[in-house]
C-alpha positions as CSV (number, residue, x, y, z in Angstrom):
1,M,3.5,-10.7,-0.3
2,A,3.0,-8.7,-3.8
3,N,1.3,-5.2,-3.9
4,P,-1.9,-5.4,-4.8
5,G,-1.9,-2.2,-6.5
6,V,-4.3,0.6,-6.8
7,D,-7.9,-0.5,-6.7
8,D,-9.6,-1.2,-9.8
9,W,-12.8,1.1,-9.0
10,R,-10.4,4.0,-7.9
11,V,-8.5,3.6,-11.5
12,L,-12.1,3.2,-13.5
13,S,-13.2,6.5,-11.8
14,G,-9.9,8.3,-12.6
15,I,-10.1,7.1,-16.3
16,I,-13.8,8.4,-16.2
17,V,-12.5,12.0,-14.9
18,V,-9.5,12.1,-17.3
19,N,-11.8,11.4,-20.2
20,R,-14.4,13.5,-19.1
21,N,-12.4,16.5,-18.4
22,G,-10.4,16.2,-21.5
23,L,-7.4,16.0,-18.9
24,R,-4.1,14.6,-19.9
25,W,-2.8,11.5,-17.9
26,R,-0.5,13.3,-15.9
27,D,-3.0,15.8,-14.6
28,A,-5.3,13.4,-13.1
29,P,-5.7,13.8,-9.5
30,K,-3.5,11.8,-7.2
31,D,-6.4,10.5,-5.8
32,Y,-6.9,7.8,-8.6
33,G,-3.6,6.6,-8.3
34,P,-0.2,7.3,-10.6
35,A,-1.0,8.6,-14.0
36,E,0.9,5.5,-15.6
37,T,-1.3,3.1,-14.0
38,L,-4.3,5.0,-15.0
39,Y,-3.1,4.9,-18.2
40,N,-1.8,1.2,-18.9
41,R,-4.9,-0.2,-17.5
42,W,-6.8,2.1,-19.8
43,K,-5.1,0.7,-22.8
44,R,-4.8,-3.1,-21.3
45,W,-9.1,-2.9,-20.7
46,G,-9.5,-1.3,-23.6
47,A,-7.4,-3.5,-25.6
48,M,-9.5,-6.4,-24.0
49,G,-12.9,-5.1,-24.9
50,I,-13.8,-4.3,-21.4
51,F,-15.6,-0.9,-22.0
52,V,-17.3,-2.4,-24.9
53,R,-18.9,-5.1,-23.0
54,M,-19.5,-2.7,-19.9
55,M,-22.1,-0.4,-22.6
56,E,-23.3,-3.8,-24.1
57,G,-24.3,-4.8,-20.3
58,L,-25.9,-1.5,-19.6
59,A,-27.7,-1.2,-22.9
60,A,-29.1,-4.8,-22.5
61,A,-30.0,-4.2,-18.9
62,G,-32.7,-2.0,-20.4
63,A,-31.2,1.2,-19.0
64,E,-32.5,4.9,-20.6
65,P,-30.6,5.3,-23.6
66,K,-29.6,8.8,-22.5
67,T,-27.6,6.9,-20.3
68,V,-25.8,4.5,-22.0
69,M,-24.7,7.3,-24.8
70,I,-21.0,8.4,-24.9
71,D,-20.8,11.8,-26.4
72,A,-17.3,12.2,-28.6
73,T,-18.1,15.4,-30.0
74,Y,-15.7,17.2,-27.3
75,L,-12.3,16.4,-28.6
76,K,-9.2,18.5,-28.0
77,A,-6.9,19.5,-30.6
78,H,-3.2,20.5,-30.0
79,R,-2.9,24.4,-30.7
80,T,-0.1,23.4,-33.6
81,A,-3.2,21.1,-35.3
82,S,-3.9,23.7,-37.5
83,S,-0.9,24.8,-39.1
84,L,0.2,21.3,-40.3
85,R,0.6,22.3,-43.5
86,V,3.9,20.6,-45.8
87,K,6.6,23.1,-45.6
88,K,8.7,24.2,-48.9
89,G,10.8,21.5,-50.3
90,G,8.4,18.9,-48.8
91,L,6.4,16.0,-50.7
92,D,4.4,18.7,-52.9
93,A,7.0,21.1,-53.6
């Protein structure tokens, strides 16, 4: 018999925790399954439009707008992001 893998609800909860808290996939709590599983399902479900359909379903169900909103104003930048200038001898030298 094949391994059924990690439960979809647990993985979805893990994806939410990672995104809400700005975690790296490898820093997700182990309770949600392996980090690779969380990432792979996030990529696969995103490509399949699962998250878009979830939000459309919530909006169509007459939920209050504040419960359907996704806030993308919190974005973490890598510490080297501010120093990405072209070095001497580069393209604009």
